[in-house]
C-alpha positions in Angstrom: 19.3 4.6 -41.4 20.6 8.1 -42.2 20.7 10.2 -45.3 23.5 12.5 -46.3 22.6 16.2 -46.4 21.7 17.2 -49.9 20.1 20.1 -51.7 16.7 19.0 -50.6 17.4 18.5 -46.9 20.3 20.7 -46.0 19.5 23.1 -43.2 18.9 26.6 -44.6 21.2 29.3 -43.5 19.9 32.9 -43.0 21.0 35.3 -45.7 22.8 38.5 -44.9 20.5 41.0 -43.4 17.8 38.5 -42.4 16.7 38.4 -38.8 18.2 35.8 -36.5 16.4 32.4 -36.5 14.0 31.6 -33.7 14.6 28.8 -31.2 12.8 26.1 -33.2 14.8 26.8 -36.3 18.1 26.9 -34.4 17.2 23.5 -32.8 16.2 22.0 -36.1 19.5 22.9 -37.6 21.4 21.5 -34.6 19.3 18.2 -34.6 20.0 17.9 -38.4 23.7 18.4 -38.1 24.1 16.3 -34.9 21.6 13.6 -35.6 24.1 10.7 -35.3 25.4 12.0 -32.0 21.9 12.4 -30.7 21.0 8.9 -31.7 24.1 7.5 -30.1 23.5 9.5 -26.9 19.9 8.1 -26.8 21.2 4.5 -27.1 23.8 5.0 -24.4 21.3 6.8 -22.2 18.8 3.9 -22.5 21.5 1.3 -21.8 22.8 3.3 -18.8 19.2 3.8 -17.5 18.4 0.1 -17.6 21.7 -0.8 -16.0 21.4 1.8 -13.2 17.7 1.2 -12.7 17.9 -2.5 -12.7 18.2 -2.7 -9.0 15.3 -0.3 -8.3 13.0 -2.8 -6.7 15.6 -3.5 -4.0 15.6 0.1 -2.9 11.9 0.9 -2.8 10.4 1.8 0.5 7.0 0.9 2.0 4.4 2.9 3.9 4.3 6.6 3.5 0.6 6.9 4.0 1.0 8.9 7.2 3.2 12.1 7.8 6.5 11.1 9.4 6.0 13.7 12.2 2.3 13.0 12.8 1.0 12.8 16.4 0.0 9.2 15.9 3.6 8.3 14.8 5.1 10.0 17.8 2.5 8.3 20.1 3.5 4.9 18.7 7.2 5.7 19.4 6.5 6.7 23.0 4.3 3.7 23.5 7.0 1.3 22.2 9.7 3.0 24.2 7.7 3.0 27.5 5.6 -0.2 27.4 7.4 -2.2 24.6 4.0 -2.6 22.8 1.9 -1.0 20.1 0.2 -2.0 16.9 1.2 -5.4 15.5 3.4 -5.4 12.4 2.6 -9.0 11.5 -0.1 -11.4 12.6 0.5 -15.2 12.3 -2.7 -17.2 11.9 -2.2 -20.6 13.4 -4.5 -23.5 12.6 -4.4 -27.3 13.0 -3.3 -28.9 9.7 -6.4 -30.6 8.4 -4.3 -33.5 7.0 -3.1 -34.6 10.5 -6.0 -33.6 12.7 -4.0 -32.9 15.9 -5.8 -32.6 19.2 -5.8 -29.4 21.2 -2.9 -30.3 23.5 -0.7 -31.1 20.5 -1.6 -27.8 18.9 -0.9 -25.9 22.2 2.5 -27.7 22.5 3.6 -26.9 19.0 2.2 -23.4 19.2 4.1 -22.7 22.4 7.3 -24.0 20.7 6.7 -21.6 17.8 6.3 -18.7 20.2 9.5 -19.6 22.0 11.4 -19.7 18.8 10.0 -16.4 17.7 11.0 -14.8 21.1 14.6 -15.8 20.5 14.8 -13.8 17.3 16.6 -10.5 18.1 14.7 -8.7 15.3 11.3 -9.2 17.1 10.5 -6.7 19.8 7.3 -8.3 21.2 5.4 -11.6 20.7 1.9 -12.1 22.1 0.9 -15.7 22.7 -2.6 -17.1 22.8 -1.3 -20.0 25.0 0.0 -17.5 27.7 -2.3 -16.6 30.7 -4.7 -13.9 29.5 -4.3 -14.9 25.9 -7.9 -15.9 25.3 -8.5 -12.8 23.2 -6.1 -14.2 20.6 -8.2 -17.3 20.0 -10.9 -17.6 17.4 -14.5 -17.3 18.5 -15.1 -21.0 17.4 -11.8 -22.2 18.9 -10.4 -23.5 15.6 -7.6 -21.0 15.1 -5.1 -18.8 17.0 -3.3 -15.5 16.3 0.3 -14.6 17.2 0.8 -10.8 16.9 4.4 -9.6 16.3 6.2 -6.3 16.6 9.6 -5.7 15.1 12.6 -3.4 15.7 13.8 -0.9 13.2 12.4 1.5 10.6 9.7 0.7 8.0 12.1 -0.9 5.5 13.6 -3.2 8.2 10.2 -3.9 9.7 8.7 -5.1 6.4 11.8 -7.0 5.4 11.7 -8.8 8.7 8.0 -9.5 8.4 8.4 -11.0 4.9 11.2 -13.3 6.2 9.3 -14.4 9.3 6.1 -15.1 7.2 8.1 -17.2 4.7 10.0 -19.1 7.4 6.9 -19.9 9.6 4.8 -20.9 6.6 7.5 -23.5 5.7 7.9 -24.8 9.3 7.2 -28.5 9.5 4.7 -29.9 12.0 1.0 -30.4 12.6 0.3 -26.6 12.4 -0.7 -24.6 9.4 0.7 -21.0 9.6 -0.3 -18.1 7.3 0.5 -14.4 7.6 -1.7 -11.3 7.8 -1.2 -7.8 9.0 0.6 -4.8 7.7 4.0 -6.4 6.8 2.3 -9.3 5.1 0.1 -6.9 3.0 3.2 -4.9 2.1 5.1 -8.0 0.9 2.2 -9.2 -1.1 1.6 -5.8 -2.6 5.2 -5.6 -3.8 5.0 -9.1 -5.3 1.7 -8.4 -7.1 2.8 -4.9 -8.3 6.0 -6.3 -9.8 4.1 -9.0 -11.6 1.4 -6.6 -12.8 4.0 -4.1 -14.1 5.2 -6.7 -16.6 1.7 -7.6 -17.6 0.8 -4.0 -18.2 3.8 -3.5 -20.4 3.0 -6.6 -22.4 -0.5 -5.2 -23.0 0.3 -1.5 -23.6 3.2 -1.7 -25.9 1.8 -3.8 -28.7 -1.6 -2.2 -28.5 0.0 1.3 -28.7 2.0 0.2 -31.7 -1.1 -1.0 -33.5 -2.9 2.3 -32.9 0.1 4.2 -34.1 0.4 2.0 -37.2 -3.3 2.6 -38.0 -2.9 6.4 -37.5 0.4 6.9 -39.4 0.1 4.0 -41.8 3.9 3.9 -41.9 6.2 1.5 -40.0 9.0 4.0 -39.3 6.5 6.7 -38.2 4.8 4.2 -35.9 8.1 2.8 -34.4 9.5 6.3 -33.6 7.0 7.1 -30.7 7.4 3.6 -29.3 11.2 4.0 -29.3 10.9 7.4 -27.5 8.5 5.7 -25.0 11.1 2.9 -24.4 13.8 5.5 -23.8 11.5 7.3 -21.4 10.8 4.1 -19.4 14.5 3.5 -19.1 15.1 7.0 -17.9 12.2 6.6 -15.5 13.8 3.6 -13.8 17.1 5.4 -13.5 15.4 8.6 -12.1 13.4 6.5 -9.6 16.6 4.8 -8.5 18.3 8.2 -8.0 15.3 9.4 -6.0 15.6 6.5 -3.6 18.8 8.1 -2.3 16.9 11.3 -1.5 13.5 10.1 -0.3 11.5 7.0 0.2 9.9 5.8 -3.1 6.8 3.6 -3.0 6.5 0.5 -5.2 3.3 2.1 -6.6 5.5 4.8 -8.0 7.2 2.3 -10.3 3.9 1.1 -11.8 2.4 4.6 -12.1 5.3 6.5 -13.4 6.5 4.0 -16.0 3.0 3.9 -17.4 2.8 7.7 -17.3 6.2 8.2 -18.8 5.5 5.8 -21.7 2.1 7.3 -22.4 3.4 10.9 -22.4 6.5 10.1 -24.5 4.3 8.4 -27.1 1.8 11.2 -27.1 4.4 14.0 -27.4 6.3 12.3 -30.1 3.1 11.4 -32.0 2.2 15.1 -32.0 5.6 16.1 -33.4 5.7 13.4 -36.0 2.1 14.1 -37.1 2.8 17.9 -37.5 6.0 17.2 -39.4 4.1 15.0 -41.8 1.5 17.6 -42.2 4.2 20.2 -43.1 5.8 17.9 -45.6 2.4 17.1 -47.2 1.9 20.9 -47.6 5.0 21.0 -49.8 7.6 22.4 -47.4 11.2 21.3 -47.6 12.5 19.0 -44.9 14.4 21.7 -43.0 11.5 24.2 -43.2 9.1 21.5 -42.2 11.2 20.5 -39.2 11.6 24.1 -38.1 7.9 24.8 -38.4 7.1 21.7 -36.5 9.4 22.6 -33.5 8.0 26.2 -33.5 4.4 24.9 -33.2 4.1 21.3 -32.0 7.4 21.5 -30.1 6.3 24.6 -28.2 3.0 22.9 -27.4 4.9 19.9 -26.0 7.0 22.1 -23.8 4.0 24.0 -22.5 2.0 20.8 -21.9 4.9 19.2 -20.0 5.3 22.4 -18.0 1.5 22.4 -17.1 1.6 18.7 -16.0 4.8 19.4 -13.9 3.2 22.4 -12.2 0.1 20.4 -11.4 2.1 17.6 -10.0 4.4 19.9 -8.1 1.4 21.1 -6.0 1.2 17.6 -4.5 4.4 18.4 -2.7 2.4 20.5 -0.3 0.9 17.3 1.1 3.1 16.1 4.0 2.6 12.5 3.0 5.8 10.7 1.9 3.8 8.6 -0.6 2.4 11.5 -2.5 5.6 13.5 -2.4 7.6 10.6 -3.8 5.0 10.0 -6.5 5.0 13.7 -7.3 8.7 13.9 -7.7 8.9 10.8 -9.7 6.1 11.9 -12.0 7.6 15.3 -12.5 10.9 13.7 -13.5 9.2 11.4 -15.9 7.3 14.2 -17.5 10.5 16.2 -18.1 12.2 13.1 -19.5 9.3 12.4 -21.9 9.3 16.0 -23.2 13.1 16.1 -23.4 13.3 12.8 -25.2 10.6 13.9 -27.7 12.3 17.3 -28.4 15.8 15.8 -28.7 15.4 12.4 -30.4 12.4 12.9 -32.6 13.8 15.9 -34.6 17.1 14.0 -35.1 15.2 10.9 -36.2 13.0 12.9 -38.6 16.1 14.6 -40.1 17.8 11.2 -40.5 14.8 9.4 -42.0 13.9 12.1 -44.5 11.5 10.7 -47.1 11.9 7.2 -45.7 9.4 8.2 -43.0 6.6 7.5 -45.4 7.8 4.1 -46.5 7.0 0.6 -45.5 3.3 1.3 -45.4 1.2 -1.8 -44.7 -2.0 0.0 -45.6 -0.7 1.8 -48.7 -3.4 0.2 -50.9 -6.2 1.7 -48.9 -4.6 4.9 -47.7 -6.2 8.3 -48.5 -4.1 11.4 -48.9 -5.5 13.5 -46.0 -3.2 13.3 -43.0 -4.8 15.4 -40.4 -8.4 15.9 -41.3 -11.3 13.6 -41.7 -15.0 14.1 -42.8 -16.4 12.9 -39.5 -14.5 15.5 -37.5 -15.3 18.2 -40.0 -19.0 17.5 -39.6 -18.7 17.4 -35.8 -16.8 20.7 -35.7 -19.3 22.5 -37.9 -22.2 21.1 -36.0 -20.8 22.4 -32.7 -20.0 25.8 -34.2 -23.5 26.2 -35.6 -25.4 24.9 -32.6 -23.1 25.5 -29.5 -25.9 25.5 -26.9 -27.7 22.5 -28.3 -24.6 20.4 -28.3 -23.0 21.6 -25.1 -25.9 21.4 -22.7 -26.4 17.6 -23.0 -22.7 17.0 -22.5 -22.6 19.2 -19.4 -25.6 17.3 -18.0 -23.9 14.0 -18.7 -20.7 15.1 -16.9 -22.7 16.4 -14.0 -24.5 13.0 -13.8 -21.2 11.2 -13.8 -20.0 13.4 -10.9 -23.1 12.8 -8.8 -21.8 9.7 -6.9 -19.0 11.9 -5.6 -21.6 13.4 -3.2 -21.8 10.0 -1.4 -18.0 9.4 -1.2 -16.7 8.0 2.1 -13.0 8.8 2.3 -10.7 6.4 4.0 -7.6 4.3 3.4 -7.4 0.9 1.8 -6.4 -2.0 4.1 -5.7 -5.6 3.3 -8.9 -5.8 1.1 -7.1 -4.0 -1.7 -5.4 -7.3 -2.4 -7.1 -9.7 -4.8 -9.4 -12.2 -3.1 -7.3 -15.0 -4.5 -4.2 -13.9 -2.6 -3.1 -16.1 0.4 -2.6 -13.0 2.5 -6.1 -11.7 1.6 -7.5 -15.2 2.5 -5.7 -15.1 5.9 -7.0 -11.6 6.5 -10.5 -12.6 5.6 -10.3 -15.5 8.1 -9.2 -13.0 10.8 -12.1 -10.8 10.0 -14.6 -13.7 10.0 -13.4 -15.8 13.0 -11.8 -13.2 15.3 -12.8 -10.1 17.1 -10.6 -7.6 15.2 -11.5 -4.8 17.6 -9.8 -6.8 20.4 -6.8 -7.5 18.2 -6.1 -3.9 17.1 -7.4 -1.5 19.8 -6.6 2.1 20.0 -4.3 3.3 22.8 -4.3 6.5 24.8 -1.0 7.2 26.5 -0.9 9.7 29.4 2.6 11.0 30.1 3.7 12.6 33.4 1.1 10.9 35.6 1.5 8.1 38.2 -1.7 6.1 38.4 -0.5 4.1 41.3 -0.5 7.2 43.6 -3.3 9.1 41.9 -5.8 6.6 40.4 -9.0 8.7 40.6 -8.3 11.1 37.7 -7.5 8.1 35.4 -10.6 6.3 36.5 -12.8 9.3 35.7 -11.0 9.8 32.3 -11.5 6.1 31.4 -15.3 6.5 32.2 -15.5 9.5 29.9 -13.8 7.6 27.1 -16.1 4.6 27.5 -19.1 6.9 27.1 -17.9 8.2 23.6 -19.8 7.0 20.5 -17.9 4.2 18.8 -16.2 2.9 22.0 -17.0 -0.6 23.2 -14.7 -0.9 26.2 -11.8 0.8 27.9 -9.1 -1.2 29.8 -6.9 0.6 32.2 -4.9 0.1 35.4 -8.0 1.0 37.4 -10.3 -1.6 35.7 -12.4 -2.0 32.6 -15.2 0.4 31.7 -18.2 0.3 29.4 -20.8 3.0 28.7 -19.4 5.3 31.4 -19.3 2.7 34.1 -16.7 0.4 35.5 -17.7 -3.2 34.7 -14.6 -5.0 36.0 -12.1 -4.1 38.8 -8.4 -4.0 38.2 -6.6 -7.4 38.0 -5.2 -8.9 41.2 -1.7 -9.0 39.7 0.3 -5.7 39.5 -1.0 -3.9 36.4 2.5 -3.1 35.0 1.1 -3.5 31.5 -0.9 -0.3 32.0 1.2 2.0 34.2 4.7 3.0 35.1 6.0 5.8 37.3 5.7 8.4 34.6 3.1 7.1 32.2 -0.3 5.4 31.9 -1.7 3.4 29.1 -5.5 3.0 28.3 -6.6 0.4 25.7 -9.7 1.5 23.8 -11.7 -1.2 22.1 -13.8 0.4 19.3 -16.9 -0.7 17.5 -16.1 0.9 14.1 -13.5 0.1 11.4 -10.5 2.3 12.4 -9.7 3.0 8.7 -13.2 4.4 8.0 -14.5 7.9 8.5 -16.1 6.8 11.8 -12.6 5.8 13.0 -11.3 9.2 12.1 -14.0 10.9 14.1 -13.4 8.7 17.1 -9.7 9.7 17.1 -10.6 13.4 17.0 -13.0 12.9 19.9 -10.3 11.2 22.0 -7.9 14.0 21.3 -10.5 16.6 22.1 -11.5 15.0 25.4 -10.0 16.8 28.5 -7.3 14.5 30.1 -5.6 14.5 33.5 -2.2 14.6 31.8 -0.8 15.2 28.3 -2.6 12.6 26.1 -1.2 10.9 23.0 -3.5 8.7 20.8 -2.0 5.8 18.9 -3.6 3.2 16.7 -5.0 2.8 13.2 -7.8 5.3 13.7 -5.3 7.9 14.9 -3.1 7.3 11.8 -6.2 7.5 9.6 -7.1 10.8 11.3 -3.6 12.2 10.7 -3.6 11.3 7.1 -7.1 12.8 6.5 -6.1 16.0 8.2 -2.9 16.2 6.3 -4.9 16.1 3.1 -7.8 18.3 4.0 -5.7 20.9 5.7 -3.5 21.3 2.6 -6.1 20.7 -0.1 -7.1 24.3 -0.6 -3.5 25.3 -1.0 -2.9 22.5 -3.5 -6.0 23.3 -5.5 -5.2 27.0 -5.5 -1.6 26.3 -6.6 -2.7 24.1 -9.4 -5.2 26.6 -10.6 -2.8 29.5 -10.5 0.2 27.8 -12.2 -2.0 26.2 -14.9 -3.7 29.5 -15.5 -0.3 31.2 -16.0 1.0 28.5 -18.3 -2.1 28.6 -20.5 -2.0 32.4 -20.4 1.5 32.3 -21.8 0.3 29.9 -24.5 -2.9 31.6 -25.5 -2.3 35.3 -24.6 -5.9 35.3 -23.4 -7.2 35.3 -19.8 -10.6 33.9 -20.7 -9.3 30.7 -22.4 -7.2 29.5 -19.4 -10.2 30.3 -17.1 -12.4 28.2 -19.3 -9.9 25.4 -19.4 -9.7 25.3 -15.6 -13.5 25.2 -15.2 -13.9 22.4 -17.8 -11.0 20.4 -16.3 -12.5 20.7 -12.8 -15.8 19.3 -14.3 -13.8 16.5 -15.9 -12.1 15.7 -12.6 -15.4 15.7 -10.7 -16.9 13.3 -13.3 -13.8 11.1 -13.1 -13.9 10.9 -9.3 -17.7 10.2 -9.4 -17.1 7.4 -11.8 -14.4 5.9 -9.6 -16.6 6.1 -6.5 -19.5 4.4 -8.5 -17.3 1.6 -9.7 -15.1 0.8 -6.7 -16.6 2.3 -3.6 -20.1 1.1 -4.5 -18.9 -2.0 -6.3 -20.8 -1.4 -9.5 -20.0 -3.1 -12.8 -17.7 -5.7 -11.4 -17.7 -7.4 -14.8 -15.8 -4.4 -16.0 -13.5 -3.7 -13.0 -12.6 -7.4 -12.4 -12.3 -9.4 -9.2 -12.1 -7.2 -6.2 -13.3 -6.7 -2.6 -15.7 -3.9 -2.2 -14.4 -1.8 0.8 -17.2 0.9 0.7 -14.5 3.6 1.1 -12.5 5.7 -1.4 -8.8 5.9 -0.7 -8.0 9.6 -0.1 -4.4 9.4 -1.2 -5.1 7.5 -4.4 -7.7 10.0 -5.5 -5.3 12.9 -4.9 -3.0 11.4 -7.6 -5.5 12.3 -10.2 -5.0 16.0 -9.7 -2.0 15.9 -12.0 -3.7 14.4 -15.1 -2.6 15.8 -18.4 -4.5 18.6 -20.1 -5.3 17.4 -23.6 -7.1 20.7 -24.2 -3.7 22.3 -24.5 -3.1 20.6 -27.8 -6.4 21.9 -29.2 -6.1 25.4 -27.8 -2.6 25.7 -29.2 -3.8 24.9 -32.7 -6.9 27.1 -32.4 -4.7 30.1 -31.4 -2.4 29.4 -34.3 -5.2 29.3 -36.8 -6.7 32.4 -35.3 -3.5 34.3 -35.7 -3.5 33.3 -39.4 -7.2 33.8 -40.2 -8.5 36.3 -37.5 -11.8 34.4 -37.7 -12.9 32.6 -34.5 -15.4 30.1 -36.0 -13.0 29.3 -38.8 -10.1 28.9 -36.4 -12.1 26.6 -34.1 -13.3 24.4 -37.0 -9.8 24.2 -38.5 -8.3 23.5 -35.1 -10.6 20.5 -34.6 -10.2 19.2 -38.1 -6.4 19.3 -37.9 -6.1 17.8 -34.4 -9.0 15.5 -33.9 -7.6 12.3 -35.4 -4.1 12.6 -34.0 -5.2 13.7 -30.5 -7.9 11.1 -30.3 -5.2 8.5 -31.0 -3.0 10.1 -28.4 -5.7 10.0 -25.8 -6.5 6.4 -26.7 -2.9 5.4 -26.3 -2.7 7.0 -22.8 -6.0 5.4 -21.9 -4.6 2.0 -23.1 -1.4 2.5 -21.2 -3.0 3.6 -17.9 -6.0 1.3 -18.4 -3.5 -1.6 -18.5 -3.0 -0.8 -14.8 -6.7 -1.6 -14.3 -5.8 -5.3 -15.0 -3.8 -5.3 -11.8 -5.0 -7.4 -8.9 -4.3 -4.4 -6.5 -7.3 -2.2 -5.9 -5.2 1.0 -5.7 -3.7 0.4 -9.2 -7.1 -0.5 -10.5 -8.5 2.8 -9.3 -5.5 4.9 -10.6 -5.6 3.2 -14.0 -9.3 3.4 -14.5 -9.5 7.0 -13.2 -6.7 8.4 -15.4 -8.0 6.5 -18.4 -11.5 7.8 -17.8 -10.2 11.4 -17.3 -8.2 11.3 -20.5 -11.0 9.9 -22.6 -13.5 12.4 -21.3 -11.1 15.3 -21.7 -10.1 14.3 -25.2 -13.6 13.6 -26.6 -16.5 15.2 -24.9 -14.6 18.2 -23.5 -12.2 18.8 -26.4 -14.5 18.1 -29.3 -17.8 19.6 -28.0 -17.4 21.8 -24.9 -14.3 23.7 -25.9 -15.4 24.8 -29.4 -18.9 25.5 -28.1 -17.5 27.8 -25.4 -15.2 29.5 -27.8 -18.0 30.0 -30.3 -20.3 31.6 -27.6 -17.5 33.8 -26.2 -16.7 35.2 -29.7 -14.2 38.1 -29.7 -13.9 37.9 -25.9 -11.7 34.9 -26.3 -8.9 37.1 -27.5 -9.2 40.0 -25.1 -6.1 40.8 -23.2 -5.8 43.7 -20.7 -3.5 46.4 -22.0 -0.1 46.5 -20.4 0.8 49.9 -18.7 3.7 50.5 -20.9 1.5 50.0 -24.0 -1.1 52.4 -22.6 1.5 55.1 -21.9 3.0 54.7 -25.3 -0.4 55.0 -27.0 -1.2 58.0 -24.9 2.1 59.6 -25.8 1.5 59.0 -29.5 -1.9 60.6 -29.4 -0.5 63.6 -27.5 2.3 64.1 -30.0 -0.2 63.7 -32.9 -2.4 66.4 -31.5 
């Protein structure tokens, strides 16, 4: 609904001789004049975004946990090219159907027929059969089940598409056998299915709860609907942006869940801030055009700086050479820009169009009080903190330090199939593999020696295999020269020609380990294998080598990432506050908040505490390194408070009064904003996927800690203790020279 410009809401024009209007005033005039065109553009943009992004799920890529040029990836490629083998992409778990009770010969006959059919599929590079000679390692320890490992041709997308198709076809195959799928491709297919389902569930939870919170805060139907509309526009733009990114880089299915939630939450928060400030200006008696200009010059500027800060923090993730983190960083940056742009474009136009109708259709009019931005509770809290800064801040610091304590016991790794919900069929098949098979035999590490012929020079390879077998974490080494354990040969080479282990120019050694390859112990074993002197260039392949490459890719670049985040955020806050001390304090407090958040995540998920809160999950006793890195780009809610405190200080030149007024005017709105983001991201915690549970719980925890304990207590306490030092700014050289020149001329 629009209102025609009249004397009360026509944009004011500067009189002759007045200074030119600032950016906020100019944009307010433009939004007022072009509000219909802006609204029409928003509708068309939303429709186009939904149409273009509707096919997004068909273009998402999988994997991305390991750098594309990692040594383990190159080793896998050499191994596949030389020996036509490597890590299995899919593992079929074959069991006798309990309804028919076939005998062992019948199972073997139908199992061999299944293997023959699979070997005729041109998409499959290698099939290992438990019914072939030497296939005893593919049989369960109790003889009740068999495994058929498969490797496929093609890149990651083709591999996982083939794996999903093979798993579906074999599960529906008639006969006396029951076939279920496990392995990497099966986990990827199940992850995609669950994430798509959980995305719809999270949206159904977050949208109505966010609307109820907005309705309770604004007590006006139009004011509550406006942020939700901006959030919907942002989600549509997010899907279109992700679809466009798929043409430039691989985008993970996790990006769809995380970025849509982030985009909706930020859009609602930013628009809530603008709408609340506009209502405050109108309640103070300003005309609509003056209120809108003042809103854009204050809240609009804060939104822009906040979006810039979040984008700079997320941009630092691009230093990590992991496709997963890079795609999530690019997608999240795009979403943040969309949320801020939608807020600064659509909300002013809607406010100009609604006019006084913004305050109508109030379901709580009978009980509404007049104060829009302040509340007695927050006034009392602010004054208590200002009067007793140490008494209130020290307990909060101790509480955050206690929350961060579990981080000292973190064991960093990568989630495997156990990130699926235990009720999943793939998770059940994976659990059967873990319980009834020797997984170390099914997924050994491999050392590939290139440029060496073992058939003519066996002694160096034999000595090398003995050294490997003596390493901690190694159970056995199989090579062309025999099998080795604890530094000794325990079995001679097979009587048949060992073509599976050697060629004219390469030699393969199979290393059976004792530790989980995706654990820190597996990483250390890969490092030991690479550091061990070899008779020829050695290349290590396997899950532990991939885990080592991922870990090194993060730890090697982590100092650069943290330094970049600190520097860029410091400069953004310096631009906002014009004070070097306030940005430094913000960085320290947000580092403490991040440590407390990561400690909470470790306590809940790595240690498996409070399962009644986190839901049904499998405790893996590791914390996924890549998932935790995503929390480096959490929003800084302190920016909203600092902006208002700086504004009040410019007006009053009184630090205690500015701090108190800043809390009074922002507490209710920003607490609601934080609560909405916590609800939106916390909805991800209802997912069955452990990775989404961790991300949702972690970001929700960080936002709530930052917006309550840090913003309400620690920030004002620090500002009160620092006093006038908060506003100190080193003099610029030009100012110093000008002042010196003025003094000289005066003398």
